[in-house]
N, C-alpha and C positions, 0 to 999 in steps of 0.2 A: 481655492482660495486660502492661502497661508496666512493666517492672522497672529498676532502676538498674543500671549495669555492675558495681558490686561486687556485687550480689545475684546477677548471673546468673553471675559467676565463683564465687561461693560454692556456687551449685548445681551448677556443673560439677564441683568438688571433692569435694562429697558424692556425685555419680553416680559418680565415678572410685574412690572409696574404699568403696561401698557393697558389702556381702558378701551380703546376704539378697536373695533374688530378688524379694521383695514389696517391701522399701525401694527396690531399683532400679526397679522398676515405678513406684512412687508419685513417685519423684523426677523420672523421666522424663515422667510424664504433666504435672508442674507445670512443668517446662522446655519442653515442646511447645506451651504455652498463650502463651508470650512472643511479644511481636511481633518479627518477623524482618525487618521492612521498615527497622528502624531500623539504621543504620551498624554500631554496636557488636554488636548481637545478631546480625546478618547474619555479621560475621567470627567469631563464636563458634561458629556452627552446625558448621562442619567439625569442630571439635574434640569436640562433642557427638556428632556422627554417628561418629566414628572411634572413640570410647570404647564407643558401643553396639555396633558391629559387631565390635571386637578381644575383647569380654567374651562376645560371643555365639559367636564362631568358637573361642575359647579353651576351650569346654565349661562356663564357669560358668553359662551360660543357654542354653535351647534353643529352636528355633523350633516353639513349640507352646503350649498353654495354661498360664499358670503357676496356681500355687496362691494363692488368695486374690483373684484378678481374671480378668475374662474377656476380657482383651486380650492379644494376642501383641505380641511384638516388633516384628513386621512392620508392625502397624497402627500401632504407635505411631511407627515410622520414618515411615511414611506421613502421620502426622499433622502433621508438620512442614510448611513451605512447600515443594510439590513441585519448584518450579523451583531453588530452593537445594539440594535433596536431589539432583536429576537433575546439576547441574553438579558436586557433590562425588563422585557415584557414577561418572560419566564419568572425571574427573580421576583417582580412585583407581584405576579398573580400567586405564588406561593405564600407571601406573606400577607395577602390581602384577605382580610374578614369577608364572609359572606354579603355582597353589596352589589348594587349596580355597576360599581367600578370594576368589580372581579368578572362580572360578565363581558363588559367591553374588552378588557385585558384578553379575555380568552376568545373573543370574535378577532382581535387582532393577530393573535397566535395564529388561529387558523387560517387567516388570509395569507399569512406567509408560507405557511406549511403546505397548505393544499391549493395553492395556485402556483402560477409561473414564477412568482417571486424567490421560491425555494431554488429554483435552477440559477436566476440570477446571483442570490446569494453564494451559493457555492461556486460558482464561476468567479465570482470577486473575490473569494477567500484563495481560491487556487491560483488566482493571478498575483495576489499579494505574495504568495510563496514563492513564487517564480521570478519576482524582482529581486535585483542586487540593492541590497540597502546600503546607505550611505555611511552608518555607523554601527559598532558593535551595540550601543544601546539600544537602536531600533530593531536590530534582530531579536535581541533579548525580550525586549517588550513585545514584539510580534509572536515569538514563541509562547511567551505567558499568556497572551491573549487566545492564541488557538488552543492552549491546554484548558483554559477556562471555557471556552466556546465549546468544546468536546465534552468537558464535564457537565455542562449545563444542559447540552441537547441529548446526550447519552441517557441522562438519568430522568428526562423529561417525563416519561410515563409513570415512573415511580413517584415523583414529586408531585405531579398533578393528581395522580390517585390519592395520594396522603391528604393532599389539600381539598379536593372535590368531594372525596369519598363516595357518597350515594349519586351526587350530582354529575359524575364523571360519564363521559360519553365515549362510544365505541372508537372514534378516530383518534384518541388519546391511548388506546390500547396499546399493548406492545405489538401486537401481530401488524396492526393496520400502520402503526406509526413507523416502524422499522421498514416495513413492505413499501412505505412511501418513499423512504431514502433509497431503496433499492431502485424503484422506478425511476428516482432523480437520477441515480448514478447511471442507468442506461442513457436517458436524455443527454447527459451531458457528454457521456462517450460518443454518442450519435454526432453531438457537435463537433467533438474533436477529431472524429472520423474525417472530416472535411479537411481539418488542418493537416492531418497526417498526410493525405492526398497532394497536399500542395507544399509539402515539406517544411511546415510551421512547427515552432515550439509547442509541445501539448503538455502544459503542466497538470500532472495527475497526483503529485505528492501528499495534497490534503486529502483527496478522494480516497485514496491507499489507506491513510493513516486513520481515516474515519472508519472504513469497512473492517480494517484488520482489528482496530479496538471494539467495535461491536461484536465481531466475532469472538473475541476474547471474553466478553462479558456475558456470552451464551445466547447471542441472537443471531447466530451464523444462519439459522432456517430462514429467518426473515429477510435479512440484509442482503442474501444472496439468491433469494427467490426470483426476481426479475433477470438478474444478471445471468444466472443458469439458463433459464427459459429463452433469452434472447441468444444466447452463444448456441442453443441446440440448433437454432432456425438459421445460421449462418451457413454460406455455401462454403465447401471445403477449400475452395481455391482463393478466398479472400486474404490476402496477405496482410492489408492494412489493419483488419479487425483483430486478427492474431497479434500483429504487433502492440495494438492497443492493450490488449489483455495481458500480454507477457510483460509489458511495463508497468501495468498497475498492479501486478503481482510482485513484480522484483522489488519495486519502489517500498514494500511493506517491511516492516522491521522483523528481525529475526524471532523475537519474543513471542510474537503472535502467530507465528506459522502453524503450531500444533493443533489448534483447535479450528483454523480455516481449512487446513488439509483433511482433517478427520471429517468435516462435513462435506467437503468437495469430492473426494472418494467414495463416498456413500451415495452422493447425489449425480455422479456422472452418469450418462445414460450409455455411454461406451467408452472405449480406448482412445478412439478419435476425438471425443469429447474432451477427454483429459488433455490429451496433446494440444488441443485447440487453446485451451485456458493456460496451460502451464508451460509449454515449450520445453526449453532445456534447463530451466531454473533449478533442476536437481544437480546439474553440473556446474552451475555459475554460482551457487551458494551453499557452502559446507553445512549451515543449519539445515536446510532442506534434504541434503543427502543423509545426514544424520537421523533424520526423521523418517525419511521413506524407507532407508536401507538398514535401519537399526531398530529405533523405538518403536515403529508400527508393526515390526516383525517379532521382537523378543521381549518386549516390556509391556505393551497393551495388547488385549486380545479380544475386547468386547466389541467386536466389528461383526457387521452381518457378510453374506457372501459376497455381494455387489462390491464391498470394499475391497475384496481380494481380487476380483475379476478387473476392477478399474486399476487398483495399484501396479500390479504386474503387467496389464495390458498397456499401461502408459511406459512401464521400463521396456516392454518388448514392443514398442510402436515401430512404426516403419522407417523412423530415423535411426540410422545404424550407431549415432553417437551415444545412444543410452543403453544398448544392449550388453555392453560389457558389465554394467550394473546388475542385468538379470542372472548372469553367470556367476558373480561375486555372492548374489543373494542365493544361488542355488547351493553352493560350497558352504555357506554359513548355516543354512537352513539344515542340511543334512547332517552337519557337524553337531548341531544342537539337537537334532531328532534321534540321533544315534548315541548321545551322551548318557551313561547310566545312572549318574548321579541327578541330571535333570529329570530323567524319566521318573525317577523315585520322588523327588520333592517338588516338580512342578505340578500347579495344579490341573486336573484334568483337562478342564477346559481349554487351557492355554496350550497344553500338547495337542489336544485336537485341532485347534487353530493352526498351528506350525505344521502339521500333517496335511491339513487342506492347501496351505501356502506351498507346501514341498511338492505335492501332486500336480497343483496348477504351474509351477514354474517348470518342472519338467515337461508338462504338456506343451509349453510354449517356446522351449529350448529346441533350438535345431539339432541335427544328427552330428554335425560338424562340431558345433560347440560342446556337445556331450563327450566325443570322442578326445577333444584337447584335455579334459580333466578326468578321463576313465578310471586311473588307477587311484585316484584319490576318492572318487566315487564308490568303487567297489570296496574300498577299505572300510568307509564310515557305513555303507549300506549293509554290509553282512554282520558288522559288530552291533548295529543297530538291531537288526533282527534277532540276533541272539540275547539282546538286553531286554527286548520286549517279550520274548518267549519265556525267559527267566524271572519276569516281574510276577508279584504275587496277586496284583489286580486284573481281574479278569477283562475289565473294560480297557486297559492298557494293552493287555494281549492281543484283544480283537482289533483295535488301531493298528498295532504293530503286523498283523497277518493281512489285514485290507490293504494297507499302504504297500507292504512288502510285496503283494502279488501285482498291485498296479505299477509299481516302479520296475519290477521286473520285466515286464511287457514292454515298458516304455525306454528303459535303458539298454534293452538287448544285452544282458549280461550272459555270460557262459554259465549256466547252472545245470545243465542237461536238459532234463525234462522239465515241462512247465511247473512252475511252484503254485502249489494248491493246498490250500488248508482248509479244515473241516469247520465250517461255521454257517449260521444260519444268514442268508442273505436279506431276510427280511428285518433285520436290525436296521434301527434308526441311524446308527453310526455308519454302517455300509451304504445306506442311501445319500448320506451327506458327504461321504469321501468321494463315492464313484462319479458324482455329478460334476466334480472337478476334472476328470479325465475325459470327457465327451469332446468330440470333434468341434463341434460348433456349441458355443454356450451363447444363450439369449440373455440380454440384460433383464433385470428384475425391476427397473427403476421405470415408473410411469411417467411419461413426458407430457409436460404442459406446454400448450402454445402462449407465446408472448402475448398475440392477440388478445387472449382471454384474462392475462394478468393486466393488461392496459385498461380494462374497463373495472378495476379493482376499487377504484376511488369514484366510480361514477355515480354513487349514492350520496356522495357529499355536495350539497348544493349551496352556493353562497350567494346571498341576497346583497347587492351592492347598494341598494337604497337604504337599508335598514342595519346593514352589517351584522344580522343575526344569521348565524349558521346552523342549519338543521341537518338530521341524519335521517332519511328515509329508512324505515324498518317495515318489514312485514308483521304487523301486529298478529295477524292471524296465526303465524308460526310458534307463538307462545302457546302451547297447549297445557292443560293441566296435569297434574301427576297422575290422574285416572287414567289417562290415554296413553300412558307409556306403556311399551310393549314388555312382556315378562321375559326375564332372563332365562336363556335355555341351560337347566342344570341338569339334563339327563346325562350327560357324560361324566359328571362329579364322581371321584371316587374317594372313599375314605382312606384316611392316612392309617395306616398301619404301624405298630410301634416297632422300632428296630430292636433285635435281639441282643441281649447282652453278650459280648466277646467273652471267650473262655480261652484264648491264647494270646500270647504277647504279640504275635504277628498280625492278628484281628485287630487289637488294639492300635497298632500303628498304622494300619491301613485306615480304621475309623477316623484318627487325629488328622491324618493328611487329607481325608476327604472333608475338608472345612466348609464346603459348599453345601452339603448336607448336614443341616444344622442339628437334625435330631440323631443321626449316627456320630456325629462329632461328639454330642452330649453324652450318649450312652458309653462311648469309648472312653471319654474322660472320665466319668464317674466311676467305671469298674477297673480303670488302670491299677489302682493302688492294691485291689484285691487280688486281680489277675496275677501281678508281680509277686505278691508275697504267697500266694497258693504254688506259684511254680516253682519246682524243686530246683532245677538248675536254668540260669539264664546265660547264654553267651556272652562273653565280652563284647564282641561287637554289636549285639544286640542292646545290651545294656549301655552303651555309648552312643548309640543311634537314637534310644529312647529318650535319654538325657538331653540330647541337643535337641530333639524335635520338642520336648517339652518346655525347654527353656525359651524357646524362639516362637512358641504358640500363643496368638495372640485371640482375643475374644470377639470372634465374628457376629455373634448374636448374643442375646441378652441370656445371661445363665447366672441364676443368683449366687451360688457357690462356686464360681469358676477358679478363683484364686485358691481357694481352699483344697479343692479336687486338683488342682495342678500341683499345689505344695505337696499334698499327701502321696501323689504318685512320685514326685521326684524322691521323696523321704524312703518310699519303699524301694525304688531301685538303688539308691545309695546304701540302704541296709542291706540289701540282698547281694550287692557287689560293692564292698565298702573301699577296698583298695583302688579298683580302677575309677570307680565313679567319683571318689573324693578327690583323687589326683586331677582328673578331668575338669570337674567344677573349679578346684583351686587354680588352676592354669588359665581357664576361661575366664576368671574372674578380673584379669587383667588385660584381656584383649580389648580391643578398640571399639568393636562392633556391637556394644550392648550398652544399654541406658542404666540410670541409677536404679530404678525398679527391679531390674533383672539381677542387678550385682547384689541388691539387698536380699534378692529371693535366694540366691545361692549361698549366700551366709547363713541365712536362716535354715536352710535344708541341711548344710554341715552341722550348725548347732545341734538341731533336733536329731539327725542321725547319730551324732555322737553320744547323745543322752540315751537313746533309745538302746544302742549297741552296749552301753555300760550297765543298763538294768539287769540284775539277775534274772535268769529264767525262773519262773514260778511252775513248779511240779505240783500236781494235784495229788493230795493224799487220798488214799482208799477209804480210810476211816478215820474221823476225828475222835471219836470216843466209844466206848463199848455200849453205852446205853443210848438208844434211839428215841428221843421222846416222840409219842405220836402227835398227829395232828389235832389241833384245838377242836375240830368238828367231832372227832371221835369220842373227846372228853366230854364234850356235850351231850352226846347220845348215851354213852355208857358211863354215866356220872357214878355209879356204885362202885365200878372196876378202879376209877382213879382214886376213889376212898379207901378202898382196899390195898392199893398200890403205896399209897402215902403211909398207912399204919404199918405195911410190912417193912417199908423203908427205914422208919423210925425205930423199929425194934430190932433192926438187922446190925450187928457189928462187923464192920468192914475191916480187916486185917492188913490186906495189901491191895492198893490201887494200879489199874494197868500203866505202864510206864510210858510216857510220850516221848516219841522220838525227836530228838533235836533238828533243828532246820539244817539241811546239808547244803552247804555253800555251793555256788557254781562259779566256774571261772569268768573272768571279764572278757567278753568278746572283743572289746575295743582295744584290748591292750596290744593286741598283733598289729593293728593298722592305725594307731593313733598318730604316729610319725606323717603318715600321708594326709592326715587331716590337717597338721599343725605346719609344717616346715615349708609345703608350697605356698601356703598363704603368706609366709614371710619372706619369700625369695624376691619377691619385685616390688615390695610395697614404694619403693622411691623411684619406681618407672615412670618416665614422662610420656603421658598418652593425652591426646585432645580430649577424650571424654571422661577422663577420670584424673583428679589432682588430689591425692589423700593428703598431701603437706601443704594443699592450699584450701580452695573453696569448698570441696567436699568433706566437711568435717562429720556430718552424719555418717557417711560410710565409714570413716576412720572409726569413730565410736563404736560402730557396730562390728567392724574387724575386731578391735580390741575385746570387746564382749565374746565374740565367738571364739577367739583364740583361749580366752579364760575359761570358758565352758568346756573347751577341748581338754585343756590341763585338769580341770576337776573332775571330768568323765575318766581321765586315765589314772586317777589316783590309785595307788597299789601297784601299778606296773613298772617294771624296771627302768623304763625311760622317762620317768615322772621328773627325776632331777635335771634331766638335758632339756626336756620342755620348759620346766621353770626357769631355769638360767636363760635361755632363749628370750621367753616372755618377759622377763624382768630387765633385760638388756634393751628390749625393742620399747617398753613402755617408759625407760627412764629419760627419754627425750621429750616426752610430752606432759611431765609432771607439774610443769607450770604454764600449761596451755592457757590461751586467753578464753576460750570457750569452757563454761563450766561443766557441759555435758562430758567433754573430753577428759577433763579432771575427775568428774565423778566415776566414769567408766575406768580410769587408770586406777583409783584407790579401789575399786571393785576387784581389779586383776590381782592388786596386792592382798587384798583379803583371800581372795582364791588360793594363791600360792602359799599363805600362810596356813590355811586349813588343810590342803591338799598334799603338801610335802612332809616328809618324815622330819622329826626335830633334829637329826643329825645334820640335815642338810643346812639348817641355820646355825647350828652351834658350833659345828666343825668346820664347815667350808664357808660360810658367809657370815661369821661373826662380826667383820668391821661394817659390811653392808647392812647388818641388822642394826647397829646402833646408828649409822646415818638415816636410815629409813625411819627409826623411832623419832630423831629430830625433825625430819621432814613431816610425818605426820603430825607432830605436835605443832609446828609451825601452821599447817592447814587447819588444825583443830581451834586454834586462837585467832587465826587472821583471815580465813576465806570467809568471803560474804555470802557464799552457798550454803544454804543449811543443810542439805543432803550430803554434800562434802565433808561438813563436820561431822556428820553421824556416822558416815563410813569411817572417817579417820579415827574416831573414837572406838570403834569395834576393833579395829586393826590394832591399835594400842593395847587393847585389853588382850587381843591374842598374843602379841609380842610379851606381855607381862607373864601369860601363863606358859609361855615357851621359857622365860628364865626361871620361873619357879620349878 
């Protein structure tokens, strides 16, 4: 019944002012017949439900049969649109204080969710999605309502747990609640199965959206439980059920496929089960192909063995339309497995996962398919074996040897005698890899019967007379803590401390092994000392270690992680200053670094320059002719000290020992200071997405000017000091009147550095005009700049200029 907004408001007023139970019921029947899919009527529904529940709870009406009618208030409430009613009940329950009203609201929610009303509700919403709406406004309103419905229903367990706290019930827990929705989905699919047989339209869009969003929120284990159990029990020739599942998966949005597929491939009982559920969706949707053939192979690797069996079993299914993807996966996996860079820098667990996938793909690929790409396979295979054997890690060598033996037998490569390596076959890696080359591989998944899952909600009993819902529970199963069995700790082993590395190669291996937190921490702490104690470090090793340290992130808590990382980078830069400084200066302007990493590069260059410019301290053999005895001897032999003092006081010293002057050492930084300075100035105006020195990143710009100033100061006395100072003065000239006071301070600091580091002839003979202009600028800063530190530095610079003129 379509009523005007004014008529609906009039009915609401009558409903609120009614005193007779009979009149109240008649008006409520009339109101419930309105079309609440219209926007105004939908907004009026919470008012109506609030009036009904308030009157009932105030005692004006009771939850039983009314005189003159055979309908109860409860039936009338559920006569409205159940989806709107459920939203109102949940929002009211969350905001209600502990009271009788909250108990009744909870009972209403249970009656919708744990009876057949939930099937009626989802069916009604699915039909709304399938209707062709008259206007764009109605379509927008329906989409907003469905988003609101999903938001309320998917967050119900958390919201009710926060509201009820200790009074919460098991039926509102995450497991039972989403398992109930999974059971509801199967029941709806069973109803739609009849429509498929009669070639009727089957609206599944809303159900697909609900399931996919539940999986995205992390409830895939519960929302897919009944669906997977039901699909396992289907006969293999039932095409109608396959069509239902294919359409259900196809209607889901691309954004939610990742978490859904991750759970499905882990839970499938076999490859036939995967084909029944997914069909050819990997060919119909590019997002699914990208996930299955790329992301699940080369990006993510924390999967169990059942995931590998089901994923490649699905691609190699009896349907020939998907087998070309298996061949493409074989070539991609073999290319990744043989790449030398990936072998070194990939985590070991990821490389082991790729090796498992490669072995199983070769196991599933036919001989004809292998012959079609034999040349590419041989090229990557032999280069991969060589790269694995040349690797420093013993675990990677073992993976290469085991995988090589298995692939040689499967690929029938012409290598003469059978390829055999010497290793222990009792190794865990050998056992893990060889089971993927077996002729018959049994599923590791334990199958559950849908008939057992159908009884999951048998313990939820609803009393229609009192509307109180109770959950049967076995109280005897709640035992005390004293009856808990002792945990078996017989196989526990003490964790031994990882030895400190002594060579740079061991340090690199330890830092790469980030999963072993103890080895990683020991290697990072020892890195600086190992580098400094090493006489000669090869250029390639220095660059590799620098790149590794810059990109290393903290995997576990380490109190002095940043300090150890910075000390190691400084040690590498001091040990090989020309190559490492040029590399760091070039990497500073690359796109794939964040602000913290760029600041660390500047800090390393700054500290390394100061350390290289510090004179070497040589230990003197003897500081004086007379060596004073320890105080303990003076206390024991007091008479000797008294005699010595008397002799010294009566002795005339004609000539003292000459003290040798301090021998000056050459500045080590003089030969490489240009590599610290000029590459940093080369690309300062380069436009990259992650760094804008002339824009928002003023903090990095200030640190850059400071680093260049420290480099100039460290190069004092070097022949190139005048060129460095000229370049620095030209660079900072454009930032003299910067709006940021930090930039103005660091520019003044650079002027002070050049005034103290350069010889006087540099200013008096070559830059006399610039010096007078600089004096005017400094005087203007001293008198007008609001920042106190800027005024202080400008005053010091003016004093330095005055000393130059004098």
